N, CA and C of each residue as an Amber inpcrd file, in Angstrom:
protein
   156
  69.7990000 101.6330000 112.8530000  71.4780000 101.5560000 113.1680000
  71.8660000 101.6090000 114.0730000  71.4940000 101.3310000 115.2380000
  72.0820000 101.0110000 116.4340000  72.6860000  99.7670000 117.1200000
  71.2640000  98.9430000 116.4470000  71.1920000  97.7500000 116.8410000
  72.3870000  96.7510000 117.2740000  72.3590000  96.1620000 118.2220000
  73.5400000  95.3180000 118.5450000  72.6590000  93.7810000 119.1370000
  73.6620000  93.1130000 118.1090000  73.2930000  91.6320000 117.8510000
  74.1410000  91.1940000 118.3420000  74.0750000  89.8310000 119.2540000
  74.8720000  88.4440000 119.4540000  76.1940000  88.3360000 118.5390000
  76.1320000  88.6040000 117.9300000  77.0540000  89.1380000 116.4300000
  77.9140000  89.8030000 116.5500000  77.6190000  90.2630000 116.8780000
  78.0700000  91.8930000 117.3650000  78.8020000  91.3520000 118.6310000
  78.0830000  90.9140000 119.5170000  78.8450000  90.9490000 120.7280000
  79.9170000  89.3860000 121.4110000  79.9370000  88.9650000 119.7490000
  80.7270000  87.3280000 120.0050000  82.1220000  88.0010000 119.0620000
  81.7680000  89.4770000 118.1130000  82.9720000  89.7110000 117.3210000
  83.8670000  90.9060000 118.8500000  82.9510000  91.0920000 119.8250000
  83.8990000  92.0660000 120.4970000  84.8170000  91.4590000 120.9550000
  83.6020000  90.2700000 121.8130000  84.6910000  89.4130000 122.8000000
  85.8550000  88.3060000 121.7310000  85.4250000  88.2390000 120.6260000
  87.0650000  87.5800000 120.2050000  88.1580000  89.1850000 120.0440000
  87.7860000  90.0410000 119.3910000  88.3270000  91.1270000 119.3950000
  89.8240000  91.4540000 121.0180000  89.1980000  91.8330000 122.3920000
  89.3880000  91.6040000 123.2240000  90.2850000  90.4400000 123.8340000
  89.5620000  89.7310000 123.4720000  90.3710000  88.3740000 124.1420000
  91.6080000  87.8860000 122.7910000  91.5330000  88.1320000 121.7060000
  92.9120000  88.0670000 120.9570000  92.8490000  89.3650000 119.8980000
  93.8690000  90.5200000 120.2720000  94.3500000  90.8440000 119.3430000
  94.0200000  91.6180000 117.7950000  94.8340000  90.0250000 117.5240000
  94.3130000  89.9200000 115.8460000  92.7540000  89.9760000 115.2470000
  92.1940000  90.1050000 116.0500000  91.2360000  89.7750000 115.6860000
  89.7330000  90.9740000 115.7710000  90.4970000  92.6190000 116.4280000
  90.1100000  93.2380000 116.3310000  90.1160000  93.8200000 114.5140000
  90.7210000  93.6310000 113.7960000  90.9690000  94.3090000 112.7350000
  89.3330000  93.7670000 112.1000000  89.0380000  92.4770000 112.3580000
  88.2240000  91.4010000 111.8370000  86.7460000  92.1250000 112.4320000
  86.8870000  92.3170000 113.8460000  85.5740000  93.0410000 113.9830000
  85.4230000  94.0280000 113.7240000  86.1970000  94.6890000 113.3670000
  86.0000000  96.1690000 112.7930000  85.4800000  96.4040000 111.4630000
  85.3440000  95.3890000 110.3060000  84.7600000  94.7860000 109.3110000
  83.2740000  94.9410000 109.1940000  82.8690000  94.2510000 110.7890000
  81.3260000  94.2110000 110.6290000  81.1530000  95.1220000 111.9390000
  81.5340000  95.7800000 113.1200000  81.2320000  96.6950000 113.9710000
  82.8550000  97.6680000 114.3700000  82.6570000  98.7440000 113.2940000
  83.9970000  99.8900000 113.7780000  83.9920000 100.5670000 114.9610000
  82.6990000 100.9490000 115.6720000  82.2310000 101.2790000 116.8210000
  82.8330000  99.9680000 117.8670000  83.1780000  99.0300000 117.5010000
  83.5020000  98.4720000 118.5880000  84.7400000  97.6010000 118.5300000
  85.0600000  98.1410000 117.5610000  86.7090000  98.2790000 116.8320000
  87.3390000  99.2500000 117.8400000  86.7750000 100.5270000 118.1140000
  87.2610000 101.1240000 118.8850000  87.2140000 101.2630000 120.1310000
  86.5750000 100.1690000 120.5130000  86.3810000 100.1300000 121.9360000
  87.1800000  99.1060000 122.6600000  87.8310000  98.0940000 121.2690000
  88.5930000  97.4560000 121.1410000  89.9200000  97.6250000 122.0130000
  89.6760000  98.5190000 120.7850000  91.7010000  98.8760000 120.8800000
  91.8190000 100.1800000 122.1890000  91.1970000 100.8480000 122.4420000
  91.0660000 101.4500000 123.7020000  91.5540000 100.2850000 125.1990000
  90.6280000  99.4690000 125.5360000  90.7420000  98.1920000 125.8080000
  92.5050000  97.5810000 125.8120000  92.8180000  97.2510000 124.5490000
  93.6750000  96.2590000 124.0020000  94.8990000  96.7920000 124.1400000
  94.7380000  98.2090000 123.3710000  96.5170000  98.9880000 123.7070000
  95.6740000 100.6110000 125.0390000  96.0510000 100.5620000 126.1070000
  95.3210000 101.3780000 126.8730000  97.0220000 102.7820000 127.0350000
  96.7860000 103.6990000 126.8690000  97.5850000 104.5040000 126.7040000
  98.6240000 104.7990000 127.7100000  98.5490000 103.9070000 128.8710000
  99.7970000 103.6230000 129.9640000 100.5110000 102.3630000 129.9070000
 100.1460000 101.3140000 129.2350000 100.7350000 100.7940000 129.1430000
 101.6060000 100.6460000 128.2360000 102.2110000 100.7070000 127.1500000
 103.4820000 100.7310000 126.7220000 104.3300000 100.9180000 127.2350000
 104.0400000 102.1910000 128.0020000 105.3480000 103.3730000 128.6390000
 105.8970000 102.2840000 129.7930000 105.6390000 101.5810000 130.4590000
 106.5070000 100.2890000 131.0820000 107.1780000  99.6330000 130.4640000
 106.7370000  99.0520000 129.3840000 106.9790000  97.7240000 128.3440000
 108.0730000  97.9840000 127.8210000 107.6250000  99.5870000 127.5870000
 109.5040000 100.0470000 126.5060000 110.2030000  99.2980000 127.7040000
 109.5410000 100.5940000 128.4690000 111.2580000 101.0020000 129.6340000
 112.2590000  99.2990000 129.2600000 111.4540000  98.1570000 129.8100000
 112.6900000  97.1060000 130.2510000 112.8600000  96.3960000 128.6520000
């Protein structure tokens, strides 16, 4: 159940590199999608962006 494959790692890398790929990675690795979202959308990032 907790097996990690090279495919999972590639999908995670794609999700982190391209925000649009995170949803595609979720199909294969839901847990990875949560990790990718945490990295791509950190809680502190939107505030300064919205201020400008």
